[in-house]
N, C-alpha and C positions, 0 to 999 in steps of 0.2 A: 628809376632808382636811390635806392636809398643809401646814405652816409657810406660803406666800405662796401659792400655786394655788388659785382660784378659777374659779367660772364666771362668762361672760358672763354672767348676769343680773346676779352677784353685781356684778361689776365697771364699770357702769352706772350701778346706783345708780338710784337715785326715777325712777321716770318722769313725767311732765306732763302737760297735753296733748297733745304732742304723741308719745305713743308708738307710736314706728314699726313696731316688734316688735308689740304688738298689733296693732294696723293691718294687717301683712302677715299676722297668721294668722289674724286674722276673712276678711280675704278671700278668703285659703288655704280654708280653712271654708270661706266659702260658696259656691264655687266646686265644689268637690271637689260639699256639696252637690246646689246645681244639675242638676251633672254623673247622679249618680248617684239623682237621684230623679225623680218625676212629681209637680214643684213643682202643677202644676195640678189632680192630684188632693187635694193635699195641702189646698191653700185650700179646694178644695169640701168636703170632711171637715172642717176648719175653722170650717163654717157655721154657727149658730146653727140647732137643728130644731127648737125652738117657739120664738113672738112672748116666750114666756117666757123661753126662754134671752137671744130679741133685747135684748130690756129689761135682761134682770142682765150681759149685754157693756160695751150701754150704760153702762147704772149703774158701770160698772168702770173704765171708760173714761172717763169722766168724772171718778169723782174721782183717777185715775192724771192725768191732764192737770192737777186742783185742785193735789196733790201739788206736781206739777212748779213751778207756777207761785208757789204759796205761801198760806197760807190768805190775803189779800188782793188772788190774783188776780196780780199783779206777778210777775214773771220771778225766776226765783231769784237775792239778790246786791243789788237794786231792789222792798225791801220800802217801807214808808210809813212806814217811820224809827222805829215804833214799838219799845223793847226793847233 
């Protein structure tokens, strides 16, 4: 890269929650996927194959929700005031 030449992404700097470029890229990718894949089949393929697998998936989902809320169950940044 020579002198003052920079890519568009470098000129824009860091993005916050309003990252329109990332949103646009995500939406384009999602649209492309929906147009070119059998979504219903993919959903069926993702279903648990047994009761044990269903319980494991539910436990993993519960753990993910707990982590996103924080250990005390409150939303991120809204903790119990400890720490």
